[in-house]
N, C-alpha and C positions, 0 to 999 in steps of 0.2 A: 551572396554565398559563393564561396570558391567552387568553381566547377572543374578544377584541375584534378590531377591524380590524388587519390586518397592517401593520407599518411598511414603508414603501417604501424601497428601497435607492438608487434613482436609476440612470440610465443609465451614468454614469461608473464607479460601483462595480461594476455588473454586467459592464461591459466588462473591467475589471481582473480581476475574479474569473474570468471565462471565459478570458482570455488567459493569465494566470499559472497557473490551475488546469489548463488543457489542456496547455500546454507542459511543466509539471511532470509531469503524468501520462504524456506521451509519453516523457519521459526515464526515468521509473521503469519504464515498460513495456518499453523497450529493455533496461534493466538486468535486469529480472526474467525476461524471456523469452529474449533473444538473447545476453546475456553468457554464459549457461550453455551454449547450443548452440555458441557460438564456441569455448568452452573444450573441449567434447566433440569438435567437428569438427576443430579445428586443433592441439590440444595433447595431450589424453589423454581416452579414453573412461571412465576410472576415475571413479565418482560421488563418491569421497571429496573431491577438490579442490573440486568444486562445492559440497558441503556446507560445507566450510571457508570458501570465498569468501562464500557467503550469510550464514554466521554472523558473520564478521568485519564484513561490510557492515552487518548489523543492529546489532551492538554499537556501531560507529562512528556510525550514524544516531541511536541512542538517546542516547548520551553527548553528541553534538553538539547535538541538539535540546534537551536538558536545560540545557546550559551556555549556548548562544546564546539560548534562550528566556528564561532567567532574566536574562541580560544585556540583552535587549531590553526586558524589564519595567523593569529598573532605570534605563535611560537614557531610556525612554519613546519609543523609535523602532523602527519595523519596516522602513522603506523602505531604509536603507543595506544592511541584511543581504539584502534581496530583490534589489536592483539588482546589487550585486557578486556575490552568491551565484549568481544565475541565469546571469550571464555566465561565471563560472569553471566552473560546472556543465556548461554546454554544451561548453566547450573541453575539459574533461577527458573527456567522453564521446567526443569526436572522437579523442582521443589513445589511448583504450583498446586498440584492436586492434594498436597498436605493440608490445604485449607479445609477439606471435607472432614478432617479429624475433629473439628470443633464440635462441641456438644450442643450448641444452640444455633438456630438458623441465622440469627442476627450477627453473631460473631463470625460464622462461616462466610456470610456475605461480605463483611468487613475485610476478612482475610483474603478473599479472592480478588477484591478490588485493590488491596494493598500489594499483594504478590504480583498481580498483573502490572501495577505501576512500577514496581521494582524491575521486573523483567523488561518493561518498555524503556526504562531509563538506560539500562545497559545496551539494549538493542538500538536505541536511537543514537546513543553516543557512538557506537561502533559503525552502524550501517547508514542511518539517515544522515548523520553529520560527516563523519570522517571518510567512510567508504565512497559515498556519493561525491564528496568534494574531490577525492582522489581520482575518480573516474573523469571528472571535468579537468583535473590537472593534466592527465595523460592523453586527452583527446583534443581535437580541434574541429573546425567547421567542415572539414572534408570527411570526417569519419564518425561524427557524433550520432547521426541518424542510424548508421549501421550498428554502433555500439549500443544504442538504445534498443534497437531491434533484438540484439542478442540478450540484453538485460531483460527485455520483455518476455523472451522465451523462458527465462529462468523461473519466474512466478508460475508459468504454465507447467513446467517440469515439477515445481514444488507442489502444484495442485495434484499432479499425477501421483506423487509420493504421499503428500499430505492428505489427500482425499481418497484416491483410489485404493491406497494401502491402509490408510488410517482407520477407515470405517471397519474394515476386516479385522485390524489389530484390536480395536476397542471391543468389538463383538466377541473376539476370541480370548484376549488376555486381560481386558479391562483397562480403565483409564490410567491407573498408576504405572503399569508396565509400558503402556503406550507413550506416556510423557517421558519416561526414562529412555526408551528406545530412540525417539525423535530428538530429544535433547542431547543424547550421546552422539548421534550422527552430526548434529550442528557443531558440537564441540570439536570433533575430529577434523571436519572440513574447515572450520574457522581457524584452527591452529595451523594446519598445513598451509592454507592460503596466506595467513598473516606473516608467517616466517618467510614466505617467498616474496612478499611485497617490497617494492622499492619506491621511495618517494618520487613525485613528479619532478622532472628536471628543472623546471622554472619556479618551483615553490620556494619562497623566501619568507622569513619572519616579518610580519607586518609591523610589529612594534618597533622595528629598526627604521621604518620609513614614515611613521606617523607620530604626532605629538599628543594624540588623544589618549585619555585614560581608557581602561577596559570598558567601564560602564558607559562612558560617552560614546565609544565606538559601537557598543552593543545596541544602544538606543538610536544611533544616527540613521539606521536603516529605515526607521519609521517616520522620519521627518518629511514634511511636505516637499522639500527640495529633492530628497532622494526619490520619493514616489513620482514627482514630476519628471525627473531625469530618466526614470525607468518606466515610463507610462506604458510602453509596448509590452514589457515584461509583466506588468500588472494586469493588462488585458488577457494575457495568457493565463495568469493565475486565476482571474475571474472565470474564465472558461472552465478551468480545471475544477474550481470549487463547486460550481453549480452541478456539473456532471457527477462529481464524487458524492455530493449530497444525495442525488438520485439513487446512486448505487447503495449508499449506506442505509437508506430506508429499508432495504431488503437484506443485505449481506448478513447482519447478525442473527437473522431469524430464518434464513433460507433452509438450513438443514433441519431446524425444528419444524418448519412447514412440511418438508418432505417426510419426516419421521411421523409427525402427529396428525397432519391434515390429510395427507395422501397415503399414510400408513406404509411407507417405504422404509425398509431396514437401513441401519447405518452403513452396512456393507454395500447394499445396492445404491444408496444415496451417494456414497463415496465414489463408486464406479461410475455412476451417472454423471457426476461432476467431472470426473477425470477423462471421460471419453470425448469431451470437447477439446481437450488439449491438442491432439494432432491438427485440428483445424486452425487453432491459434498459432501453433508452431509453424505451420505452412505459410502463414501470411506475415509473420513478425518481421523477418529480415527484408522481404520485398517492400513492406511499408516503410522500414527504415531507409532503404535505398531511394524510394520515391521521395521521402522527406529531404534527403540530401540533394535531390535534383530539383527541389523547389515546388513539389506537388502536394505539399502538406495540407493545404486548404481543401482541395478536392477529396483527399483521402479522409479527412476528419469529418467532413459534412456527411459523406456516405456512411461512415462508421457510426455516427451518432443516430442517424435515421434508422439504420439496421438494428442498433441496440434497443432503441425505443420499441420498434416493432417486435423484437424478440421478447422483451419484458412483458408486453401485452399478451402475446400469443402463449407464453409460458403459463400465464395465469388461467388459461382457458382449458388446459388439458391435464389429465392424470395418467395418460398412457406413457409408458417408459420411452418408447422410440420417439414420440413427439416431444417429450420433455428433453431428451438428448438433442434433438434437432433445434428446438427453440432455445434451449440453453446455450448451444453453440452460437446462435444468432445474437442473443443478448450479450454474449461475452465479447463480441466484436468491438464494442465500445471500449472495453478494457485495453485493447491494442492501440487505441488513440493516444494513450500515454506515451507511446513511442514518438509521435509527432510533437506533443506538448513538451515532453522531456528534452528533445533535441532543441526545440525553440528556446526553452528556458536556459539550457547550457550556453546557447549562442548569445543570449541577451544578458546573461549575468555579468555584473561588473568584475573586471579581472582581479581586483584587489580584495574582493569580498565573497569569494566562492563558497567558503565554508559558512560564513554568516548567512548568505542567502539560501543555503539549504534549510535553515530554520524558518525563513520567510516562506519558502516553498511549502514547508510542512503545515504552516498555518492554513494554507489554502488546499493542500492535498490531503491532510490528515485531520488537523484539529477541528476546523469549522465543519467539515463533512461528518466527522464522527461524533460531534456534539449535536449537530442539528438533525442529521439523517436518522440515527437510531431513536431520537426523541420523537420524531414524526412517526416512525415505524411503531414505537411503543404505544403512542396515542391511538393509532389506527387499530392496533391489536386489542387494546383495552376497550375501545368503543365498539368495534365490529367483530372482534374475535369470538371464538367458541369457548365458553367457560369450562374449566377443567380443574381437577384436583390430583396432585401428584405428591406422594410421600406426606400426605396430610396438609399440603400447602396449596392454597387456591391460586389460580392463574388463568391464562387464556392461550388458546391455540391460534397461530397466525392463519389468515384467510387470503384468498387470491387478490383482494382489493389492494393489498400491499404492493404487488407487482404492477398493478394498473396505475397507481399513483406514481410509482417510480418511472414508468414509461412516459408519463406526461412531463415530469420534471427533467427527464433525459433529453428533451428537445430544447430546453431553455438555453443551453450553452451556445446555440446558434446565434443568439443576440450579440454577446460580446465578440464572437467570431466575425460577425459582419463588420463591427466597428474596427476590429484589428485589420481586416482585409482592406477597409477604406484607408486606414492609416498607412498601410503598405503602399497603396496606390499613390497616396499624397506625398509620402516622404521618400519613396523609392527603396524602402527597407526590404531586404531579401531574407526571407525565413526558410 
């Protein structure tokens, strides 16, 4: 890793990065936290449809990012995908609660899954594929850890808006007005950021330098040769997928757990989630700088141990101040994406940055959001508390959910060990 002076990104790039990064994270936070509670509150308390919705969304996100990322590499442009994608992403978020207008539960479930998939298609095109590739385009090894630190602050700010304010908005004005308000905010920020964006200076159309057809190029990333050439990158991906599976066991059901098991209102649950934000903001940039200085392994091991302890302790209490304290501790693992994100950008093949955003999402989103919620749903159905809501039978999540997540949160230490050994053997600097 280059230990010299960090390359400056400039005010315009930082402005675009913050606007598009924050608006995207607000949209994803709304989907990850409140789509699930909307389904539980207004359609059915059965955890099964939530697991299905999350899994379908994850598959759509991954396939979209892979296809659009490869396409943006080939044509050498990110901006069109970002501009049109953010616009349609916001509008589809606003349209989501219309699914509740269906007269039957089965049709309503089908609609929420479909509308979530549509929203995810536009969001992944704009944010996961094009925006993330653009960030890689404009950064280098001297500033990617810092950029990842700033990018990691944005989800925390989104949590403060999407959780701290959202619970109050839903309790006060209802779901429909809430989705309209947050979707409108994403639309405005996305448009302003998109119009300010300039393409990376070294971005070139890949179709001009390759004889491969689009489909051949799309599938080449899954070849044995490609995986072998990028084995260090895939060890990072493996670390990421295991930890994210652990988190997704809990994430779709956490607000439901707070509302229905601990009997905490949405307003209080939102504030409780948001108060961990200052702790995360405080550590985000320092973690990025430590990563740039080659201290990533030390940081990530400590982070995963703290996160597992936090998940376990969170399950043992119902007191608000202890929930806030242990919630902050378990959220430390979330910051380890700074380390992994910087390593991934450093290890990505230069000519396939957009394409590898799709591969990244297989491990960051698709596999975790298919496997994790299914494990969570199984635990809730086997060990949860039976309930009936709006005439529909279901189950309330129980603390065991967080305890299983805590155990799985320790398993990424295994691929991390092998990656560390690889670095010692090959001299690779992360």
